[in-house]
N, C-alpha and C positions, 0 to 999 in steps of 0.2 A: 730687858734692854737697859743699859746704863744711861742715866740722864747726863746731859752735857753740863759741864761746870759753868757757873755764871762768870761773867767777865771780871767781877771783883776778886773771886778766888783765883782766877788765872793770873791776875796782876799781882796778887799777894804771893803766889808761888814763884812767879818770875822775878820778884824783887830780891836784890842782893842785900844781905845784912852783914855788918862788920864782925870780925872774928871776936869771940868772947871766951869766957872760961867754959869749963866742962859743965858746970851746973847750969850756967845760963843757956848753954847750948841745948841741954836736955829739957829745960823749962820751955825754951823757945820751940822745941820740936813738939812738946805736948800742946802748947798753945796753938801752934800751927795746925795740928791735927784737929783740935777742937774747932778752930776757925773754919777749917775745911768742912767738917761735919755740919757746923751751923750753916755754912754757905749752901751746902748741898741740900739740907733740910728746908732752908728758906726758899731755895729755887724750886724744890718739889712742891712745897706748900703754895708757892705762887702759881705753879702750873696747874695744880689741883683746883685752886680757887678760880683761875681763869677758865678751866674746863667746866666747872660747876656753873659759873656765871654765864658762860656761852650756852650751855645746855638749857639753863633756866630761861635765858633770853629767846632762844629758838623755840622752846615749848610755848612761851607766852605769845610769841609772834604767830606760831602755827595755830594756837587756840583762837587768837584774835582773827586771823585770816579765815579760819573755818567758820567762826561765828558770823563774820561779815558776809562771806560768800554764801552761807546758808540763808541768812536773812535776805540777801539780794536775790537769790534764786527763788525763795518763797514769794517775794514780792513780784518778781517777773512772772512766775507761774500763775499767781492770782490775777495779775493784769491780763495775761494771755487767756485765762479761763473766762474772765469777764468780757474780753473782746470777742471771744468765740461765741459766748452766750448771747451777746448783743447782736452779733452777725446772724446767728441762727434765728434769733427773734425777728430781726428785720426781714430775713428771707421767708420765714413762716408767715409774717404779715403780708408780704407781697404775694405769696402763693395763695393765701386765703382770699385776698382781694381778687386775684385772677380767677380762682374757682367760683367765687360769687358772680363775677362778670360772665363767665362761661355758662353758669346755671341760668342766669337771666337771659342770655342769648338763646340757650336751648329752649327755654319756655316760650320766647317769642317765635322761634323757628317752628316749634310744635304747633303753636296756634296758627301760624301762616300755612303750614303743611296741612292741617286739618281743614282750613278754609279752601285751599287749593284742591285737596282731595274731594271734598264735597262738590265743588264746582265741576271738576273733571268727571266725577261719576254721573252728575246730571247731564253734562254734555255727551258723555259716552252713551247714556241711556237714550237720549234723543237721537244720536247718530245711529244707534242700533235699530231703533224703530224705523228711521228713514230707510236704512239699508234693507230691512225686512220688507217694507212696502215695495221698494224697488225690485227686490228679488221676486216677490209675488207677482208683480206686474210682468217681469221678464219671463217667469215661468208660464204665465197664461199666454203671453205672446208666443213663446217657444212651442207651447202645445198646439196653438193654432197653426203655426208654421209647419210643425211636424205632420199635422193632419193633412195640410195642403200638399206637402212634399210627398207624403205616403200615397195620396191619391194620384198625383202626377207620376210618381215612380211606378205605381201599378200600371198606369197607362203606357208609360215608356217601356216597362219590362215586357208587356205584351207585344208592343211593336218591335222591340229589340229581339224578342224570341222568334217572331216570324221572320225578321231579317236574318237572324243567325241561322235559322233552319235552311233558308234559301242559300246563304253563303256556304253552309256546311255541305249541302248537296253538291254545289258547284265545286268546292274544294275536294270532295271525295272523288268526283269524276276526274278532276285534274290530277289528283294523286294517283289514281289507277292508271291513267295514261302515262304519267311520268315513271311509275314503277315498272310498267311493261317496257318502256323505252330503255330504262336503266338495266333491266334484266336482259334484254336483247344485246345491249352493248357489252354487258359483263360476260355473257356467253361468248360473244365474238372475241373479246380480248382474252378470255381464258383459253379458247381454242387456239388463238394465235400464239399465246404464251407457251402452251404445251407443244405446239408445232416447233416453235423456236428452241425450246429446251431439248426436244428430241433431235433436232438438226445439230445443235451444239454438241450433244452427247455423241452423235455419230461422227461429227467432225473431230472431237477430241479422241475418240477411239481410233479413227483412221490416222490421226496425227501420231498417236502413241505407237500404232503398228508401224507407221513409216519411220518413226524415230528408232524403234527397235530394229527394224531392217537396216537402217543406216548404221546403228551401233554394231550390229552383227557384221555388216560389210567392212566397217572400220577395223573391228577386231580381227576379221579374217585377213584383211590387208596387213595389219600389224604382225599377225602370225606368219604370213607369207614373207614379210620383210625380215622377220627374225630368222626364219628358215634360210632365206637367201644369205643373210649375214653369217649364219653358222656355217653354211656351205663355203662361203668365201674364206672364213677363218680356217676351216679344215683344209681347203685347197692351198692357202698360204702356208699352213703348217706342213702339209705334205711337200710343198715345193721347197720349203726351208730344209726339211729333213733330207729330201733328195739332193739338194745343193750341198748340204753337209756331208752326205754319203759320198757324193762325187769328189768333194775336196779331200775327204779321208782316203778314198781309193787312190786319188792322184798322189797324195802324200805317201801312201804305202808303195806305189810304183816308183815314185822318185826317191824313196828312202832306202833303195837296195845298196847304195854305196856306203852311206853312213847311218847305220840303223839306230844308234844311240841318239845322235843329234836330231835325226828326222823324227824319231819317236817323241822326243821332247817337244819339237815343233808341232807335231800332231796333237799332243796333249794341250799345248797352248792354244792351238787353233780350235780344238774342240771346246775348251773352256770359253774362249771368246765367242764362239758360235752359240754355245749354250746361253751365255749372258745376253747376246743379241737376240736370241730366240725368246728368252724370258721377257726381255724389255719389249720386243715386238708384240708378243702375246698380250702383255699387260696393257700396252698402248692400244692394241686392237680391241681388247675387252672394254677399256674405258671409253674409247670412241664409240664402240657398238652400244654400250649402255647409254651414253649421252645421246646417240642418234635415235635409239628406240624411245627414250623418254621424250625427246624433242618431237619425234613423229607422232607419238600418242597425244602430247599436249597440243600440237598443231592441228591434228584431226579433231580434237574435242573443241577447240576454239573456233577454227575456220571450217565450218561445216560445208559451206558452199564451194570451197576449193579442195575438198578431200579427193575427188576423183582425179583432178588434174595433178595434184601432188603425188598421188599413187602412180599415175602413168609416168610422171617425170622420174620418180625414184626407180621404177622398174627399168626405164630406159638407161638410167645411170648405172644400175646394177648390171645390166646386160653389157654395157660398155666396159665396166670394170672387169667383168668375167672375160670379155674378149681381150682386154689389155693384159689380164692375168695369164690367159692362154698364150698370148704372144710373148710375154716375159718368160713363161715357162719354156717355150720353144727356144727363145734366145739363150736362156740359161743352159738348156740341154746342149745347144750348139757350142756355147762357150765352154761348158764342161768337157765336151768331146774334144774341142780344140786344145784345151789345157791338158787333157789326158794324153793327147797325141804327142806332146813334148814341148819344150821351151824352157828357157832359163828362169822363168818367173817363179817366185817362191809361193808356197801354198797359202801363207797368211796374207800376202798382198793380193793374190788372186781372189781369195775369199772376200776381202774388203772391197775389191773392185766389183765383184758380182753383187755384193750386198748393197753397194752404193747405187746401182741401177735399178731403182724401184719404179713405182708408178709415178706419173707426172704430178708434180706438186707435193710429193711425199718428203718428209724430213730426212736428212742424211743419217746414215747408220751411226749409232753411238760409238765413240772412241774410248 
């Protein structure tokens, strides 16, 4: 790194000189270069001397500070060591004094304990002797009392044994009488219990037979109702078939003039009759099934009213049979009248006949 020029050299270089001849100019240039070199050397020497003087000063200062600080630290360490030694010495003296005090107290305490122990041993010995004498006296007294009690106990035992023998004999007699009474009562109650059980068994058997008979009668009644219902259905079906046959015959008789039209009407009437017959049979089957289930449930729940219900249903069935017979006769008469002639059409006549059923029956489906 190039050193900075001193201010003198800078001023000399910046100075303007008057114009001279060629020789003077060359001489002046040489002198100027020498001056510049001398200025640079002097500046460098000044910087070197300053650096050396600064380094020497710093080294001397560091050595002085190191020596002073080392002496100070040695003195402080010595003072601390002496303080610690003095403190430890004082603590040791206090501890030694305390140990001596404790040793003296222990010696005094040992002497006191030895005196107290000797005194207590003497007192305990005297107390033990007193207790032994008292125990001996109590033992002698207890022995005398035991002998007295044993003699009295022997006397009391003899008297108690005699009294116990008498009481035992009385208790045995009383127990025998009581056991005989209890045995007689037990035999009576056992006989009565067996009689009651036998009566209950006979009653249960008779009730079971009665219930079986009731159930058989109810089942027979239900079978009879089912048979009557089937007969009623068969009669209704036969009546319907007969009615349809009459209508068909009448249609055949009335269809002599227009065979094609009347045959179509006959087929329509047969179809309507078949539908009505199917619906009627389905309705009758549903009603019969409901009626049978209701009759069986009613007979199972109301046992006391089974006979009256059976009579009532039998009367109703006979009335229905009579009504069915009357309707059959009416239908036969109507069919004969319709077969005799008249302007009424077969389909309308069939609807009129089907509409006249039993009382309360629903109208024929349209």
